[in-house]
C-alpha positions as CSV (number, residue, x, y, z in Angstrom):
1,M,-50.6,241.5,35.3
2,S,-48.3,242.8,38.0
3,V,-48.4,241.8,41.6
4,P,-50.4,244.3,43.6
5,Q,-48.2,246.7,45.5
6,D,-48.7,249.7,47.8
7,S,-49.3,252.4,45.2
8,T,-48.9,255.1,47.8
9,R,-45.1,254.5,48.0
10,P,-42.8,256.2,45.6
11,G,-41.6,253.9,42.8
12,T,-44.6,251.6,42.8
13,L,-46.9,250.7,40.0
14,V,-50.1,248.6,40.0
15,T,-51.8,247.3,36.8
16,R,-54.9,245.3,36.3
17,Q,-56.8,244.4,33.2
18,E,-60.5,244.7,32.5
19,R,-62.9,244.2,29.6
20,H,-65.7,246.5,28.8
21,S,-69.1,245.1,27.9
22,S,-68.5,246.1,24.3
23,G,-65.3,244.0,24.3
24,A,-62.9,246.9,24.6
25,A,-59.8,245.9,26.5
26,V,-58.6,248.2,29.3
27,V,-55.5,248.3,31.5
28,W,-55.9,250.2,34.8
29,V,-52.7,251.8,36.0
30,S,-52.0,253.5,39.4
31,G,-48.8,254.7,41.0
32,E,-45.7,256.3,39.4
33,I,-44.5,255.5,35.9
34,D,-40.7,256.1,35.9
35,T,-37.6,254.2,34.8
36,L,-38.1,251.6,37.5
37,T,-41.8,250.9,36.9
38,A,-42.1,251.5,33.1
39,P,-41.2,247.8,32.4
40,A,-44.3,246.7,34.4
41,L,-46.4,249.0,32.2
42,D,-44.7,247.7,29.1
43,E,-45.4,244.1,30.2
44,A,-49.1,244.8,30.9
45,L,-49.6,246.6,27.6
46,T,-47.7,244.1,25.5
47,A,-49.7,241.2,27.1
48,L,-53.0,243.0,26.4
49,L,-52.2,243.8,22.8
50,A,-51.0,240.2,22.2
51,A,-53.9,238.6,24.0
52,D,-56.6,239.4,21.5
53,P,-55.6,241.4,18.5
54,T,-59.2,241.5,17.3
55,D,-60.2,244.0,19.9
56,G,-60.8,247.3,18.1
57,V,-60.4,249.5,21.1
58,V,-57.6,249.3,23.7
59,G,-57.8,251.6,26.7
60,V,-55.3,252.7,29.3
61,E,-56.9,254.2,32.5
62,L,-54.2,256.5,34.0
63,S,-56.3,258.5,36.5
64,G,-54.4,256.8,39.3
65,V,-51.0,257.8,38.0
66,G,-49.3,260.5,40.0
67,F,-46.1,260.8,37.9
68,L,-45.3,260.0,34.3
69,A,-41.6,260.1,33.3
70,S,-40.2,260.0,29.7
71,S,-39.7,256.3,30.1
72,G,-43.4,255.9,30.7
73,L,-44.2,258.1,27.7
74,A,-41.9,255.9,25.6
75,V,-43.9,252.8,26.6
76,L,-47.2,254.4,25.8
77,I,-45.9,255.6,22.4
78,R,-44.6,252.1,21.5
79,A,-48.0,250.6,22.5
80,A,-49.8,253.2,20.3
81,H,-47.7,252.2,17.4
82,Q,-48.2,248.5,18.1
83,A,-52.0,249.0,18.3
84,R,-52.0,251.0,15.1
85,A,-50.0,248.3,13.3
86,Q,-52.8,245.8,14.4
87,G,-55.5,248.2,13.1
88,R,-56.6,249.1,16.6
89,D,-57.0,252.4,18.5
90,L,-55.3,253.2,21.8
91,H,-57.4,255.3,24.1
92,L,-56.0,257.0,27.2
93,V,-57.9,258.2,30.2
94,A,-55.4,260.9,31.1
95,G,-57.2,261.9,34.3
96,G,-55.1,264.6,35.9
97,R,-52.3,267.0,35.0
98,A,-49.5,264.5,36.0
99,V,-50.3,262.5,32.8
100,A,-52.0,265.1,30.6
101,R,-49.2,267.7,30.8
102,P,-46.3,265.4,29.7
103,L,-48.4,264.2,26.8
104,Q,-49.2,267.8,25.7
105,V,-45.7,269.2,26.1
106,T,-44.2,266.4,24.0
107,G,-46.9,266.5,21.4
108,S,-47.5,262.7,21.9
109,D,-51.1,263.4,22.9
110,R,-51.8,263.3,19.1
111,L,-51.0,259.6,19.0
112,F,-53.9,258.7,21.3
113,T,-57.6,259.4,21.7
114,L,-57.7,261.1,25.1
115,H,-60.6,260.9,27.5
116,D,-61.3,262.6,30.8
117,D,-62.9,259.5,32.3
118,L,-63.6,255.9,31.5
119,S,-67.3,256.5,30.8
120,T,-66.4,258.1,27.4
121,L,-64.3,255.2,26.3
122,P,-66.2,253.2,23.6
123,G,-68.0,250.5,25.4
124,G,-69.3,252.3,28.5
125,A,-69.7,250.1,31.6
126,S,-67.0,247.6,32.4
127,S,-66.7,244.2,34.1
128,Q,-63.4,243.1,35.6
129,V,-61.4,240.3,34.1
130,D,-58.2,239.1,35.8
């Protein structure tokens, strides 16, 4: 998990992990995902996918992301392939246009199950795990 930073400053990214009551693993992401911050996202997703490969559903909550560059898309795509290789599904809460638009334009939205908010992620209510 990354060290909390001020996500209002350009070039910052904050991640935290949660587990839904159903056992679904979720990474919350806020800030900007660009060349400088994509490695932090990659680290968080790699750790999550390695931690318990028996979780059937892995979610990435991106509603707090204000910018998604191609380097961030590449991280999400790698995570989708890694999850699929483990027999798992990667769900994205795309939130706003800053995330949804790059996914749609590149066609990479087809690699994920997209959600408007976390309540539609399999598992419903969540409890935080650090």
